[in-house]
C-alpha positions in Angstrom: 150.6 104.7 86.1 148.4 102.3 84.1 145.2 103.7 82.5 141.8 102.4 83.5 141.7 100.5 80.2 145.0 98.9 80.9 143.9 97.9 84.4 140.7 96.2 83.0 142.8 94.3 80.4 145.2 93.1 83.1 142.5 92.0 85.5 140.8 90.0 82.6 144.2 88.5 81.5 143.2 89.7 78.0 140.2 87.3 77.9 136.6 88.1 77.3 135.0 88.0 80.7 131.7 86.7 79.2 132.8 83.9 76.7 136.4 83.6 77.9 137.9 84.1 74.4 141.5 85.3 74.6 142.3 88.3 72.5 145.2 86.5 70.9 142.8 84.0 69.3 140.7 86.4 67.4 141.4 89.2 64.9 138.6 91.5 66.2 139.8 93.7 69.1 138.3 93.2 72.5 136.6 96.1 74.0 136.1 97.6 77.4 132.4 97.1 78.4 130.3 98.9 80.9 128.6 96.1 82.8 125.8 98.5 83.6 125.5 100.8 80.6 125.9 104.5 81.1 122.3 105.0 79.8 121.2 102.9 82.9 123.3 105.0 85.3 126.5 102.9 85.1 129.6 104.8 85.7 133.0 104.6 84.0 134.8 103.1 87.0 137.0 100.0 87.4 134.2 98.2 89.3 131.7 98.6 86.4 134.0 97.7 83.5 135.0 94.4 82.1 136.7 93.1 79.0 134.5 91.8 76.3 135.2 90.3 72.9 133.7 92.3 70.0 130.8 89.7 69.5 129.8 89.6 73.2 129.9 93.4 73.4 127.9 93.8 70.3 125.2 91.3 71.4 125.1 92.6 74.9 124.8 96.3 74.0 123.3 98.3 76.8 121.3 95.2 78.1 121.4 94.5 81.8 118.7 91.7 81.6 116.9 89.5 79.2 114.3 86.7 79.2 115.4 83.3 80.5 114.7 81.0 77.5 113.5 78.3 79.9 111.2 80.1 82.3 110.4 83.2 80.3 111.2 85.3 83.3 113.1 88.6 83.0 116.5 87.8 84.5 119.6 89.8 85.0 122.8 89.1 82.9 126.0 87.7 84.3 128.1 90.3 86.0 131.8 89.6 85.9 132.4 91.7 89.0 129.7 90.1 91.2 129.4 86.5 89.8 131.7 83.6 89.6 132.0 82.4 85.9 132.1 78.7 86.8 128.9 79.0 88.9 126.9 80.0 85.8 128.7 78.4 82.8 130.6 75.3 81.8 132.2 73.9 78.6 130.6 71.0 76.7 133.0 70.8 73.8 132.5 73.9 71.8 129.2 74.7 73.5 129.3 77.3 76.2 126.6 75.7 78.3 124.6 77.5 81.1 124.0 76.1 84.6 121.7 78.8 86.0 118.9 81.2 84.9 121.5 84.0 84.8 123.7 81.8 82.6 120.9 80.8 80.3 119.8 84.4 79.9 123.4 85.6 79.3 124.1 82.9 76.8 120.9 83.8 74.9 121.4 87.5 74.9 125.1 87.4 74.0 124.4 84.6 71.5 127.3 82.5 72.8 126.4 79.5 70.7 125.8 81.0 67.3 127.0 78.6 64.6 129.9 80.8 63.6 131.1 81.3 67.2 130.9 77.5 67.8 132.8 76.8 64.6 135.5 79.2 65.6 135.8 77.5 69.0 135.8 74.0 67.4 138.8 75.0 65.3 140.6 76.4 68.4 139.8 73.3 70.4 141.1 71.1 67.5 144.3 73.1 67.6 144.6 72.7 71.4 144.3 76.4 72.0 140.9 76.7 73.7 139.8 76.7 76.5 143.3 77.7 77.7 143.5 77.6 81.5 142.0 76.5 84.8 139.4 79.3 84.8 137.5 77.1 82.3 136.1 73.7 83.2 
């Protein structure tokens, strides 16, 4: 019987559920993330777990919200179990662009477009490796 961790990896197809980076395109190991951190009452159950690359997981930490950089309002973060990725984000070359307040807030808190992350994506795009499938637009 597959472990909870294995089920999370399979559901995510070994891709970060926030920035969509496949595990095979980075040397840092992806991690199982609590969408709602345990310190906020989140449980270690399949419905509250997602796969996150090391950078997204480090920037997210226990956060469940942040400030929308446009409105300044406190806004919840993207929830891979409740939200559709393409409703909140889209690709503009190597830029992971936001479509909604939730997307903007998540992009800011998780630092999606930090120079080193964009440079990595640019190299992957130039090699024809990223984005890799129809989940990404």
